C-alpha positions in Angstrom: -2.0 18.6 7.7 -3.8 17.6 4.6 -1.9 16.5 1.5 -3.0 19.4 -0.5 -1.5 21.8 2.1 2.0 20.8 1.3 4.1 22.6 -1.3 4.3 20.4 -4.4 5.7 23.0 -6.8 9.0 21.1 -7.0 7.2 18.2 -8.5 4.2 19.4 -10.5 1.8 16.7 -11.5 2.5 14.3 -8.7 -0.5 13.2 -6.6 -0.6 11.6 -3.2 -0.8 8.3 -4.9 2.3 8.5 -7.1 6.0 9.3 -6.8 7.7 10.9 -3.8 4.5 12.6 -2.8 2.9 9.2 -2.2 5.6 8.2 0.3 5.1 11.5 2.2 1.4 10.8 2.6 1.9 7.2 3.6 4.3 8.3 6.4 1.5 10.5 7.9 -1.0 7.6 7.6 1.3 5.3 9.6 1.4 7.6 12.5 -2.1 9.1 12.5 -4.4 6.1 12.8 -7.9 6.4 14.3 -8.4 4.5 16.5 -4.7 3.7 17.3 -5.1 0.0 16.4 -7.1 0.5 13.3 -5.6 -0.3 9.9 -7.7 2.5 8.3 -6.0 5.9 7.8 -7.6 9.2 8.6 -9.4 10.5 5.5 -8.2 14.0 6.2 -4.6 12.9 5.8 -4.9 10.2 3.1 -6.2 11.3 -0.3 -7.6 7.9 -0.8 -10.2 6.2 1.4 -9.4 3.4 3.8 -5.8 2.9 2.8 -4.9 -0.7 3.8 -1.4 -0.6 5.1 -0.7 -4.2 4.1 -1.4 -3.3 0.5 1.2 -0.6 0.6 4.0 -2.9 1.9 6.6 -3.9 -0.7 6.8 -7.3 -2.3 8.6 -9.6 0.2 9.6 -13.1 -1.0 11.2 -13.9 2.4 14.5 -15.7 3.0 13.5 -19.4 2.8 13.8 -21.5 -0.4 10.3 -22.7 -0.8 8.3 -22.2 -3.9 4.8 -20.8 -3.2 3.3 -18.8 -6.1 1.6 -15.8 -4.6 0.3 -12.3 -5.4 1.1 -8.9 -4.0 -0.5 -5.5 -4.6 1.8 -3.0 -6.4 0.4 0.5 -5.5 2.6 2.2 -8.1 1.1 0.1 -10.9 -2.3 -0.1 -9.3 -2.6 -3.9 -9.8 -1.8 -7.2 -8.2 1.3 -9.0 -9.5 2.5 -12.6 -9.2 5.7 -13.4 -7.2 7.2 -16.5 -5.6 7.1 -16.6 -1.8 9.8 -18.6 -0.1 7.8 -19.8 2.8 9.0 -17.7 5.7 9.4 -14.1 6.8 7.7 -11.9 4.1 4.9 -9.5 5.1 1.2 -9.0 4.9 1.1 -8.0 1.3 0.8 -11.6 0.1 -2.2 -13.4 -1.2 -2.9 -16.9 -2.5 -4.9 -15.7 -5.5 -5.1 -12.6 -7.7 -8.8 -12.4 -6.8 -8.0 -12.2 -3.1 -5.4 -9.5 -3.7 -7.8 -7.3 -5.7 -10.6 -7.9 -3.3 -8.5 -6.7 -0.4 -6.4 -3.9 -2.0 -7.8 -2.5 -5.2 -11.2 -1.4 -3.9 -9.8 -0.3 -0.5 -7.1 1.9 -1.9 -9.5 3.5 -4.3 -7.9 3.0 -7.7 
């Protein structure tokens, strides 16, 4: 099923990269990877090329009390933002520099 096949009349103006529609498309990407272990989504399902799943993960400071300035990619804003990582747990959407964040996420997501 391609994103444009779904009925979006209840939310005109939303695209697969914004709002509730975006969450719907990402759910399909998570389950329809080719090959199975690839981090690239099927172009026929995602409306943006090579969506990097780590760039779509939420900001996750973790549970420890360390102080490690880091950056995460905010897909809603389309930019990398600074946050403080605690030093444990967290997720893959964490970069040491803003440049690393943009290099990995901005061009891959296709903004």
